[in-house]
C-alpha positions, 0 to 999 in steps of 0.5 A: 500500500502506497502513502499519500503525502504527509501520511504514513502507511502505518496508523495508530489508534486514537482515544476514541478507538479510530485511526490517527494519521501518522502525520497528526503524530509527528513532531513539527521537526518530523513534519518539516521535510513535508513542507519543504516540497521542491515546488514550495522552494520553487515558489519561494524562489519565484516570489524572491526573483519578483521582489528583486526584479522590482527593485532592479527596474520600475518597469518590471511590474508593468503590464507590458513587461509581463506581456513580453516576459511570458511571450518570450518563453511560451514555445519552450513552456509548451515544449517542456510538458511533453518533455517532462513525461518522456524524462520521467520515463528515463528517456530524453528528446534533443530533437525538439529545437529542430522540429521547431525549425523544420515545421515553420520552414515548412509552413513558410514554404507552403504558404509562399506557394500559395497553400492556405494556413488552414491546410498548411498547419495541420500539415506541419503538425502531422510532420511533427507527429511522423518525426516524433513517430521516427524518434519513438520507433528507433527508441523503443522498438530498435533499442538505440538510446534516445540520446543518440537517436534524438542527437541524430534526428537533432541534426536531420530535421535541421538539415531538412529545414535547410533544404525546404527553406534555405536561407530565406525567410518568409514573412508576409503572413496575414495579420490574423496569424501573426497577431495570435502569436504577438498580441495579447487578449484585448483589455488585458496584458495576458498573450494568447499564447499563455491561454494555450499554454494554460490549456495544455498545461491542465491537460498534461497535469491531469494525465500525468497525475490523474489517469492511468497513463500517468500511472504507467509513465511513472511505472516505467520510469521506476523500473522498466522491466518491472513495469513490462512484467506487470503488463505495461506495454513499455514500447508502445508507451514510449513510442507514443510520448515521442509522437507527442513530443514532436506534435507539440514541437511542431506546434511550438514552431507554428507559435514561434513563427506567428510571434516572429512574423517570419519563418526561417530554417534556423528558428528554434536553435538553442531551445532544447538547453532551456527546456531540459533546464526547465524540466529539471529545475521543475524537480524531474529526476534525470534518471526517471520515476520522479517528478510533477507537472505542476513543478515544471510549470512553476520552473517556467515562470522562475526561469522567465522571471530570472531571464527578464530581471537579468535583462533588465539589469543590462547582463549580457546575453553571453552572461545569461547563458552562463546563468542557465547552465549554472541552473542547469548543473544546480538543478540536477545536482541538487535533487540528488544531494537532498535524496542522499541526505534524506537516505543517510538521515533515515538510516541514522535515525534507525540506527543502521549506518549505510555500509561503504559503497551502498549508495551508488551515484544516480541512485534513485531513492524514494 
């Protein structure tokens, strides 16, 4: 039997003869780790960044800055949602940024030869799904590591984008299309793309934490072989996740083209690093089996506020990249150190110090 956060699986008798939840029998110090969830720490960091941003610039808390802050991150935020589930299963998709570029290039080329957007957009979404299917089949059916496969398709999709569009840029899109990516909801500082992210975020939240699909994703990430013996079709699940990732990346490419009002083959370059940083900052274990969609959603705004504050402070893009790199390293090492510290504390409390070499690097505890 599994326990819920803050409650133990064992029980204790109350004076009235009922069962007293274990959390009520814990001291405040014992309940402290439950309060210090990764999501709570991220919210605290986000609040501190907002305060610091307001101190740095009087423009930080304005509606126009909020709109710019959100719009600049919506493509990576949308792609981070399927990436969350992929990493929880113990895999990774490095090809998302080139799929963003490929989808934009195809959309621009189709528009330039007279294909209406009502036809072009579904076409690029199908291309995204097929690219994800290629990744999924090579990973789940052929057995090639996802790091190798998606590194290869990262180059493949970018090369195809260059073939389709070359060095050209298509920028004569209709005003209604570009308004979606660039404008806000009338009378508010809320970009239309934030609504899209909110809908997708809610959908992924419900699927990951409220359905059998989510339970299978976590089961595969914790122990692939045990999940297979339990009847989970691991290969089919991973393939489906890569298809969704490719589809969402293509959709993000459409949004990026709309926001830039331009289709270029190099659109999306460098976004994979930001996407992975967001997912790991959100508390997803790089080894798989652990993580939450709400944590990733909070991480989206944490990174966005950090980058915006750095820009307002006059920090160059090079140093902003340094900050993102350090954040990526910290988001990988901090949860690992926290798990090992918790393991050592639990064993010390039970009076059984861990034997030498019992904690293997990358061990998933929990």
